[in-house]
N, C-alpha and C positions, 0 to 999 in steps of 0.2 A: 504494498499499500503507499509505502513512503517513497519508494523510487517512483509509481505512478504518479504521486503527487509533485513529487520534483520536477517530471519532466513535464506536466502539465501546467505547473509554475512557471516554466521557462518557455513557453511555447507563446509566440506573437510577440517577444519582449528581446529587444537586441542591448545589448551594452552600450552604454553612451559612449559616442566617438569622444577621441583624446582630443582636447583642446591643445592647438600649440602654444605654448607658453617658453619664452624665453627669459631667464633670470639674468639680466644685463650684470648685475653686480658680482656673480659669478663668475663671469666669463674672464679670460685671461687677460690682462692688462693690453696687449695688441689687437684682439680682436673687438675691444671698446668703443667700436665706429658706430654710432647710432645711426648715421646716413647708410652704410653699408647695411646693417638689419633692416632698414625701413625698405630700400629697395629691393633687398633679397626675398621680402614679402611680397612686393608687386609683381617679382618675376615669377614667383610660385602661385601668382592671382590670389593672395590672402590679403586681408585689409591689413594693414599695421594700425595697431592701437596702443599707446604707451600707456601703462597701466603703474601709477605712481603709489608704493604702498610702503608700510613698515610692519616689521615682526611683532611690534606692541598693540597694532592696531587691530580690533575686534572684527570691526566690517570688512577689513582686507582678510582676516583668516577666513571669517564665515564664506566670502566671496570665492575664495580660492578653495574650500571645499565644495560650494557650489559647483565647480568646473568638472567636478564629477558625477553630475548627476546629467539624466536625458535632458530636462529641460534648458539649461544652461549651455551644454555641450553644444547641442543642435542648434540653438542662435550663433554660438561661435564658432562652428566648423570652418568657415572660411576665414576666420581672423587670426592672426599671430598677433599675441599679446607680448610686449616687450616690457616685463615687468620692473622698474626701476625703485628699489630700497632708497626712501628718501634721507635714510639715516647710516647708509654703507660707507660712501665715500665721498670725497669732494668732487668727483665728475657729476654724480646723482644729485649733490645738494645744487650744483650748476644748473643743472636739468631743470630741477623743480622751480628755481628763479626764471629760468627764461621761460617758462611754460606757463607761470603764474600760478603755481600749484599752493593752494592755502589751507587744503585740506586732503585729507586721504579716506579711503581709494578715490582716484582720480581717474578717469580715462579719457584720452585724448586721440583723436584720428588725425591724420597726419596725411600731407602729399608727398611725393617723391624726394621734396626737398626738405621735408619736415617741419613746415609750415602749419599751423592748428586751422583744421578744418571744423571738427565739433569737439565738446568738451561735455562730460557729464560725472557726476559724481555720486555717491551711496546716499546723498541727502536726496535723490531723485526718487528712491523706493523707501515704501512705506514701513518696511521690515526689511531683514535679512535672508527672506526665504527664497530658495531657488527660484519659486513661482514669480514672484516680486522681481526676482532681480533680470530673470530671463525677459519678463514683458518690458522692464525699461531698456536693456541692452537691443532687444529688438528694433526698438523705437530709434536707438542710438547707433546701430549698425544698419539697419535697415533702409535708413535714409542715405546712405554712403553707396556709390559705386566706383568701382575700381575701376581706373582709366584705362581705356581702350589704347592699344598702341598704335 
């Protein structure tokens, strides 16, 4: 009976897709070229999104956990999240200032030159549930189109 219920429980469900997440702060110094990461995302037909975060930030951690859910992973399946920890190093601090990041998490879609196209923060969702995060991120990502070559 357990075998049957296990099989039936898995029918029709697919595991969440893995969201492309690059931890900028963990890259080797010579790889820390934000413009290269953005252009690389475009080359892969992905939408590059800068994701400003911190390890001590509760909403940031709940967002990261939500990436493993079907709702959020489906919305972000064509996105490359470039996570920038605002506390990790001097380079990250410069990016936070350059992009006017005053709260975290902050998500910024950029063009191939790194120019801000659209910005959203966790203040946009009423709570940190995957359903609310997916809804807000769908509006944020859904309005962005990858430029054609």
